[in-house]
N, CA, C and O of each residue as an XYZ file, in Angstrom:
276
protein
N     -10.404    208.917     74.804
C      -9.116    209.198     75.377
C      -8.217    207.965     75.318
O      -7.003    208.075     75.144
N      -8.824    206.803     75.466
C      -8.019    205.582     75.425
C      -7.432    205.364     74.042
O      -6.283    204.946     73.907
N      -8.216    205.646     73.024
C      -7.735    205.452     71.649
C      -6.617    206.451     71.337
O      -5.646    206.107     70.663
N      -6.754    207.679     71.826
C      -5.691    208.668     71.631
C      -4.422    208.219     72.360
O      -3.320    208.348     71.827
N      -4.576    207.700     73.561
C      -3.430    207.205     74.314
C      -2.743    206.042     73.632
O      -1.515    205.966     73.613
N      -3.529    205.135     73.071
C      -2.948    204.000     72.335
C      -2.231    204.496     71.088
O      -1.153    204.002     70.759
N      -2.811    205.459     70.396
C      -2.172    205.992     69.186
C      -0.851    206.690     69.515
O       0.145    206.507     68.814
N      -0.848    207.482     70.572
C       0.395    208.155     70.985
C       1.426    207.123     71.433
O       2.612    207.260     71.133
N       0.985    206.103     72.139
C       1.887    205.050     72.581
C       2.477    204.268     71.426
O       3.656    203.918     71.448
N       1.665    203.992     70.415
C       2.179    203.292     69.232
C       3.199    204.141     68.489
O       4.217    203.634     68.018
N       2.923    205.425     68.387
C       3.878    206.313     67.718
C       5.186    206.382     68.492
O       6.263    206.368     67.895
N       5.104    206.455     69.802
C       6.320    206.491     70.619
C       7.064    205.170     70.546
O       8.294    205.153     70.514
N       6.338    204.069     70.519
C       6.985    202.758     70.427
C       7.697    202.596     69.088
O       8.798    202.048     69.024
N       7.073    203.068     68.036
C       7.732    203.001     66.728
C       8.968    203.893     66.682
O       9.960    203.560     66.034
N       8.901    205.017     67.370
C      10.050    205.923     67.391
C      11.208    205.352     68.214
O      12.370    205.663     67.951
N      10.897    204.529     69.194
C      11.932    203.990     70.073
C      12.391    202.587     69.682
O      13.063    201.921     70.469
N      12.042    202.129     68.484
C      12.426    200.775     68.084
C      13.934    200.612     67.968
O      14.452    199.519     68.199
N      14.638    201.663     67.620
C      16.098    201.563     67.517
C      16.730    201.322     68.877
O      17.715    200.592     68.989
N      16.169    201.932     69.907
C      16.699    201.757     71.250
C      16.401    200.346     71.763
O      17.242    199.719     72.408
N      15.204    199.860     71.472
C      14.763    198.568     71.998
C      15.222    197.379     71.158
O      15.067    196.240     71.599
N      15.774    197.592     69.983
C      16.112    196.509     69.071
C      17.034    195.476     69.718
O      16.879    194.280     69.471
N      17.985    195.911     70.538
C      18.919    194.984     71.171
C      18.280    194.179     72.302
O      18.799    193.129     72.681
N      17.176    194.652     72.835
C      16.531    193.969     73.961
C      15.485    192.956     73.529
O      15.014    192.183     74.364
N      15.110    192.929     72.275
C      14.068    192.032     71.792
C      14.684    190.755     71.245
O      15.610    190.795     70.436
N      14.163    189.626     71.694
C      14.650    188.337     71.234
C      13.489    187.568     70.610
O      12.466    187.352     71.260
N      13.639    187.164     69.376
C      12.619    186.377     68.697
C      11.488    187.194     68.102
O      10.563    186.625     67.522
N      11.535    188.514     68.229
C      10.495    189.385     67.689
C      11.185    190.526     66.959
O      12.147    191.107     67.461
N      10.691    190.837     65.784
C      11.242    191.981     65.046
C      10.850    193.275     65.765
O       9.837    193.327     66.462
N      11.649    194.293     65.591
C      11.404    195.559     66.285
C      10.112    196.226     65.831
O       9.480    196.943     66.606
N       9.722    196.001     64.608
C       8.484    196.605     64.089
C       7.484    195.529     63.686
O       6.867    195.621     62.625
N       7.321    194.519     64.516
C       6.397    193.427     64.237
C       4.953    193.929     64.307
O       4.493    194.306     65.384
N       4.230    193.944     63.187
C       2.869    194.493     63.206
C       1.889    193.661     64.044
O       0.955    194.213     64.625
N       2.092    192.361     64.109
C       1.192    191.529     64.917
C       1.325    191.875     66.399
O       0.320    191.968     67.104
N       2.531    192.062     66.867
C       2.753    192.421     68.264
C       2.166    193.792     68.581
O       1.507    193.968     69.605
N       2.404    194.754     67.709
C       1.864    196.099     67.925
C       0.335    196.081     67.948
O      -0.275    196.727     68.800
N      -0.282    195.357     67.033
C      -1.742    195.341     66.975
C      -2.344    194.582     68.152
O      -3.387    194.983     68.667
N      -1.712    193.497     68.587
C      -2.229    192.760     69.742
C      -2.130    193.580     71.021
O      -3.058    193.584     71.830
N      -1.033    194.261     71.204
C      -0.875    195.097     72.397
C      -1.868    196.258     72.375
O      -2.468    196.582     73.399
N      -2.039    196.877     71.221
C      -2.991    197.990     71.113
C      -4.419    197.512     71.371
O      -5.183    198.185     72.063
N      -4.782    196.359     70.822
C      -6.128    195.822     71.047
C      -6.328    195.444     72.506
O      -7.400    195.677     73.066
N      -5.317    194.868     73.121
C      -5.428    194.493     74.536
C      -5.579    195.695     75.442
O      -6.411    195.687     76.349
N      -4.785    196.730     75.211
C      -4.892    197.936     76.027
C      -6.228    198.642     75.830
O      -6.794    199.177     76.783
N      -6.729    198.645     74.611
C      -8.033    199.257     74.348
C      -9.149    198.478     75.034
O     -10.068    199.075     75.595
N      -9.076    197.149     74.993
C     -10.090    196.325     75.659
C     -10.071    196.530     77.167
O     -11.129    196.596     77.794
N      -8.897    196.633     77.753
C      -8.792    196.864     79.194
C      -9.350    198.234     79.556
O     -10.050    198.369     80.560
N      -9.053    199.245     78.759
C      -9.570    200.590     79.027
C     -11.090    200.631     78.903
O     -11.760    201.271     79.713
N     -11.636    199.957     77.898
C     -13.093    199.931     77.745
C     -13.760    199.194     78.900
O     -14.813    199.619     79.375
N     -13.171    198.108     79.354
C     -13.734    197.380     80.490
C     -13.652    198.217     81.760
O     -14.570    198.193     82.580
N     -12.563    198.955     81.926
C     -12.405    199.805     83.112
C     -13.433    200.935     83.128
O     -13.793    201.421     84.200
N     -13.906    201.356     81.971
C     -14.930    202.402     81.904
C     -16.334    201.818     81.975
O     -17.225    202.403     82.589
N     -16.529    200.666     81.347
C     -17.866    200.091     81.233
C     -18.382    199.548     82.564
O     -19.540    199.774     82.916
N     -17.547    198.844     83.297
C     -18.022    198.200     84.519
C     -18.511    199.200     85.566
O     -19.596    198.985     86.108
N     -17.795    200.269     85.887
C     -18.352    201.240     86.845
C     -19.575    201.982     86.297
O     -20.480    202.325     87.058
N     -19.608    202.228     85.003
C     -20.766    202.917     84.415
C     -22.011    202.047     84.509
O     -23.100    202.542     84.802
N     -21.851    200.756     84.262
C     -22.997    199.843     84.369
C     -23.495    199.778     85.808
O     -24.699    199.717     86.057
N     -22.568    199.793     86.740
C     -22.937    199.759     88.152
C     -23.665    201.044     88.550
O     -24.618    200.998     89.328
N     -23.228    202.181     88.027
C     -23.855    203.457     88.358
C     -25.245    203.579     87.738
O     -26.100    204.280     88.280
N     -25.480    202.917     86.623
C     -26.798    202.992     85.985
C     -27.862    202.275     86.793
O     -29.051    202.533     86.603
N     -27.473    201.391     87.679
C     -28.443    200.649     88.482
C     -29.008    201.470     89.632
O     -30.037    201.104     90.201
N     -28.362    202.566     89.983
C     -28.795    203.395     91.105
C     -29.922    204.313     90.646
O     -29.834    204.948     89.594
N     -30.961    204.371     91.436
C     -32.074    205.263     91.138
C     -31.603    206.708     91.351
O     -31.053    207.021     92.407
N     -31.808    207.589     90.369
C     -31.326    208.970     90.508
C     -31.920    209.706     91.709
O     -31.234    210.507     92.344
N     -33.166    209.444     92.020
C     -33.787    210.130     93.160
C     -33.151    209.689     94.479
O     -32.972    210.502     95.385
N     -32.815    208.417     94.584
C     -32.151    207.953     95.802
C     -30.758    208.562     95.932
O     -30.321    208.909     97.030
N     -30.078    208.685     94.818
C     -28.748    209.285     94.853
C     -28.814    210.761     95.247
O     -27.966    211.244     95.997
N     -29.821    211.474     94.742
C     -29.969    212.894     95.095
C     -30.395    213.071     96.556
O     -29.953    214.013     97.213
N     -31.233    212.193     97.063
C     -31.669    212.300     98.454
C     -30.529    211.974     99.413
O     -30.458    212.515    100.517
N     -29.652    211.095     98.984
C     -28.541    210.687     99.846
C     -27.551    211.849    100.022
O     -26.886    211.935    101.054
N     -27.449    212.719     99.052
C     -26.523    213.864     99.136
C     -27.071    214.783    100.135
O     -26.483    215.831    100.398
């Protein structure tokens, strides 16, 4: 889902470059380095947000979790 969100966001950002062109200083509106760095950063944050709680949940014994319910 994160990769789909990044792809949709990149497509929307490319579509809105004409609107944002006047607000950008020192960066081209379609700078590939900026787009790729932002996409990689957002993907890394999404993966960390999923991985850390999953790793924590794997430490719980399933029988203890079922008995607690």
